[in-house]
C-alpha positions in Angstrom: 0.0 0.0 0.0 2.8 2.4 0.9 4.5 1.6 -2.5 1.3 2.3 -4.3 0.8 5.7 -2.5 4.4 6.7 -3.3 3.9 5.8 -7.0 0.7 7.9 -7.2 2.4 10.9 -5.6 5.4 10.6 -7.9 3.1 10.6 -11.0 1.1 13.5 -9.7 4.3 15.6 -9.1 5.4 14.8 -12.6 2.1 15.8 -14.1 2.6 19.2 -12.5 6.2 19.4 -13.7 5.1 18.5 -17.3 2.9 21.6 -17.6 4.3 24.4 -19.6 7.3 22.4 -20.9 9.1 22.5 -24.1 6.5 20.5 -26.0 3.9 23.3 -25.3 6.3 25.8 -26.8 6.8 23.8 -30.0 3.2 24.4 -31.0 2.6 20.9 -32.3 0.6 18.2 -30.6 2.7 15.6 -28.8 2.0 11.9 -29.2 3.5 8.9 -27.4 3.4 5.3 -28.4 4.2 2.3 -26.2 6.9 0.9 -28.6 9.0 1.8 -31.6 7.0 -0.1 -34.3 3.9 1.9 -33.4 5.9 5.2 -33.4 7.1 4.5 -36.9 3.5 3.9 -38.1 2.3 7.1 -36.5 5.1 9.2 -38.0 4.3 7.9 -41.4 0.7 9.2 -41.0 1.4 12.3 -39.0 4.1 13.8 -41.2 5.5 16.9 -39.7 2.3 18.1 -38.0 2.8 16.0 -34.8 5.7 15.3 -32.5 5.9 11.5 -32.1 8.0 9.5 -29.6 8.2 6.0 -28.3 8.1 5.3 -24.6 10.4 2.2 -25.0 13.7 2.5 -26.8 15.0 0.5 -29.8 15.8 -3.0 -28.7 13.7 -2.9 -25.6 11.5 -5.9 -24.5 7.9 -4.5 -24.5 5.9 -7.1 -22.5 7.4 -6.5 -19.1 8.8 -3.0 -19.5 9.1 -0.9 -16.4 8.4 2.8 -17.0 10.9 5.3 -15.7 10.3 8.7 -14.0 11.2 10.4 -17.3 8.6 8.2 -19.1 6.0 9.4 -16.6 6.9 13.0 -17.2 6.6 12.7 -20.9 3.2 11.1 -20.5 2.1 14.0 -18.4 2.9 16.4 -21.3 1.4 14.3 -24.1 -1.8 15.0 -25.9 -2.4 11.4 -27.0 -0.9 8.0 -26.2 -1.2 5.0 -28.6 -1.0 1.5 -27.3 -1.2 -1.9 -29.1 -3.7 -3.5 -26.8 -4.6 -7.2 -26.8 -2.7 -7.6 -23.5 0.7 -6.8 -25.0 1.7 -3.9 -22.6 1.0 -5.4 -19.2 2.4 -2.2 -17.6 0.3 0.2 -19.5 -2.8 0.5 -17.3 -0.8 1.7 -14.3 1.3 4.0 -16.5 -1.7 6.0 -17.9 -4.0 6.0 -14.9 -2.8 9.4 -13.8 -2.1 10.9 -17.2 -4.5 13.3 -18.7 -3.8 12.3 -22.3 -6.4 10.4 -24.3 -5.4 6.8 -25.1 -6.0 5.0 -28.3 -5.8 1.2 -28.8 -4.5 0.6 -32.3 -5.7 -3.1 -32.4 -9.3 -2.0 -32.1 -11.2 -3.7 -35.0 -8.7 -6.5 -35.4 -9.9 -10.0 -35.1 -7.3 -11.6 -32.8 -5.8 -15.1 -33.1 -6.2 -17.0 -29.8 -3.0 -18.4 -28.3 -2.9 -22.2 -28.5 -1.5 -24.7 -26.1 -1.8 -25.5 -22.4 -0.1 -22.5 -20.8 -1.7 -19.8 -18.7 -2.1 -17.8 -21.9 -4.1 -20.4 -23.8 -7.2 -18.8 -25.3 -6.1 -15.3 -24.8 -5.5 -13.1 -27.9 -2.1 -13.2 -29.5 -1.1 -9.5 -29.2 1.4 -9.4 -32.2 -1.3 -8.4 -34.7 1.0 -5.9 -36.5 3.0 -8.8 -37.9 0.2 -9.2 -40.5 0.2 -6.3 -43.0 -3.6 -6.9 -43.4 -4.2 -6.2 -39.7 -1.6 -3.4 -39.7 -3.7 -1.5 -42.2 -6.4 -1.4 -39.4 -3.7 0.2 -37.2 -3.0 2.8 -39.9 -6.7 3.7 -40.2 -7.0 4.0 -36.4 -4.0 6.3 -36.4 -5.5 8.5 -39.1 -8.8 8.7 -37.2 -7.2 9.6 -33.9 -4.8 12.2 -35.4 -7.7 13.8 -37.3 -9.6 14.1 -34.0 -6.6 15.6 -32.3 -5.7 18.0 -35.1 -8.8 18.5 -37.4 -6.9 21.1 -39.6 -4.6 18.3 -40.6 -7.3 15.9 -41.8 -6.4 16.1 -45.5 -2.7 15.6 -44.7 -3.3 12.6 -42.5 -5.6 11.0 -45.1 -3.1 11.4 -47.9 -0.2 10.1 -45.8 -2.3 7.1 -44.6 -3.3 6.2 -48.1 0.4 6.4 -49.3 1.6 4.4 -46.3 -1.1 1.8 -46.7 -0.1 1.4 -50.4 3.6 0.9 -49.4 2.8 -1.6 -46.8 0.6 -3.6 -49.2 3.5 -3.6 -51.7 5.8 -5.0 -48.9 3.2 -7.7 -48.1 3.1 -8.7 -51.8 6.9 -8.9 -51.8 7.1 -10.9 -48.6 4.4 -13.3 -50.0 6.5 -13.8 -53.1 9.6 -14.4 -51.0 8.0 -17.0 -48.8 6.3 -18.7 -51.7 9.7 -20.1 -52.6 9.9 -22.1 -49.4 9.1 -25.8 -50.3 5.9 -27.2 -48.7 8.0 -29.7 -46.7 9.9 -26.9 -45.0 7.1 -24.5 -44.3 7.4 -24.6 -40.5 8.5 -21.5 -38.6 10.0 -22.2 -35.1 10.8 -19.2 -33.0 11.4 -18.3 -29.3 8.2 -16.4 -28.7 4.9 -17.3 -30.5 4.9 -13.9 -32.1 4.4 -15.0 -35.7 0.9 -16.4 -35.6 -0.5 -13.6 -37.9 2.3 -13.9 -40.4 2.1 -17.7 -40.4 -1.6 -17.5 -41.1 -1.1 -15.1 -43.9 1.6 -17.0 -45.7 0.7 -20.6 -44.9 3.5 -21.4 -42.4 3.1 -23.9 -39.6 4.1 -22.2 -36.3 6.2 -23.6 -33.5 7.7 -21.8 -30.5 9.3 -22.2 -27.1 7.0 -20.0 -25.2 3.7 -18.3 -26.2 4.5 -14.8 -24.6 7.7 -13.4 -23.4 7.7 -13.8 -19.6 10.2 -13.9 -16.7 10.7 -17.6 -17.0 11.7 -18.5 -20.6 13.0 -21.7 -22.1 11.9 -24.2 -19.4 12.9 -27.9 -19.8 9.4 -28.7 -20.8 9.3 -26.0 -23.4 12.6 -27.0 -24.8 11.6 -30.7 -24.9 8.3 -29.9 -26.7 10.1 -27.7 -29.3 12.8 -30.4 -29.9 10.0 -32.9 -30.6 8.3 -30.5 -33.0 11.5 -29.9 -34.9 12.4 -33.5 -35.1 8.9 -34.6 -36.1 8.6 -32.1 -39.0 12.3 -32.2 -39.8 12.5 -28.4 -39.6 15.8 -27.2 -41.2 16.3 -24.0 -39.1 15.0 -22.3 -36.0 15.0 -18.6 -35.1 14.8 -16.3 -32.1 13.6 -12.7 -31.6 15.9 -9.8 -31.1 14.6 -8.8 -27.7 15.2 -12.1 -25.8 18.1 -14.5 -25.2 18.6 -17.2 -27.9 20.3 -19.7 -25.5 17.3 -22.1 -25.3 16.7 -22.0 -29.1 20.4 -22.7 -29.8 20.0 -25.8 -27.5 17.1 -26.9 -29.6 19.2 -26.5 -32.7 22.1 -28.4 -31.2 20.0 -31.4 -30.1 18.0 -31.7 -33.4 20.6 -30.9 -36.0 18.6 -27.9 -37.2 20.5 -24.7 -38.0 20.1 -21.6 -35.9 18.7 -19.5 -38.8 19.2 -16.1 -37.2 17.5 -13.2 -35.5 13.9 -12.0 -36.2 12.5 -8.7 -35.3 9.0 -8.2 -33.8 8.6 -6.1 -30.7 11.2 -3.4 -31.5 12.9 -1.6 -34.3 16.6 -1.0 -34.4 18.4 2.3 -34.2 18.4 4.3 -37.4 21.8 2.8 -38.4 20.7 -0.7 -37.6 19.1 -3.4 -39.7 15.4 -2.6 -39.2 15.0 1.2 -38.6 11.4 1.1 -39.9 8.4 -1.3 -39.8 8.7 -1.8 -43.5 12.3 -2.9 -43.2 11.4 -5.2 -40.3 8.9 -7.1 -42.5 11.4 -7.4 -45.3 14.3 -8.4 -43.1 12.3 -11.1 -41.3 11.1 -12.5 -44.6 14.6 -12.7 -46.0 15.9 -14.3 -42.8 13.2 -16.9 -42.8 13.5 -17.8 -46.4 17.3 -18.1 -46.1 17.0 -20.3 -43.1 14.4 -22.7 -44.5 15.8 -23.1 -48.0 19.5 -23.4 -47.6 
């Protein structure tokens, strides 16, 4: 109870400190997103009419993120906060409960894929809906609508930007589909650390396997490793992969015990820095497709 009280007082103080800051002087609305992929989407629709920032930094693990005092201060000065929803940001409710900014859930309108298996997450929605371009287009429309409400004078700009961005994303989807079409039917199994590829697997006809359904504190348990080893052996999967934000130790054990290759790093929950391999959502999709195809066809 004492910890809770101190947390509330800290947020209240930061709300007061955020008033009249630099963002107010800039003259543009300020928008925060919970992670970098969403920030990139919002920037593509917003153009230069809105200041956009991600709460989490490039490379950060989003599921169990712990907001810092500076994060709370930025939230206090924001006009709008975008979240993914579907249970992805477990820390988000506490983060925004004292912030005055309106919140928008970008997965609203998406039909979620339930998580399979016998874990505590079974039946809950898989939160990684942006890994399907088709569902990401719903995100883009939700961004456009929210920015138009925030800045009605920019409605035409947001609409044009959203249309152009949606067209580019659709072109990326077509290119990824063509890339993955070259994977033989006997090798169309995608094995990753986290079950973050259900939407992509559905779109492109890949069978999905993974160590754990959702990134959590305990990852790569003996039971999870044994089940994944059995999956890889039964289907003779040629390569396994792991996401950039978690340790690949358990997946490398799977590779060593099955004879599969470790096919490389995939990107899901975070973009890289601007100089890194996936500075944008479009590049994330392309890079993942190239990595998967190379791993499954060599």
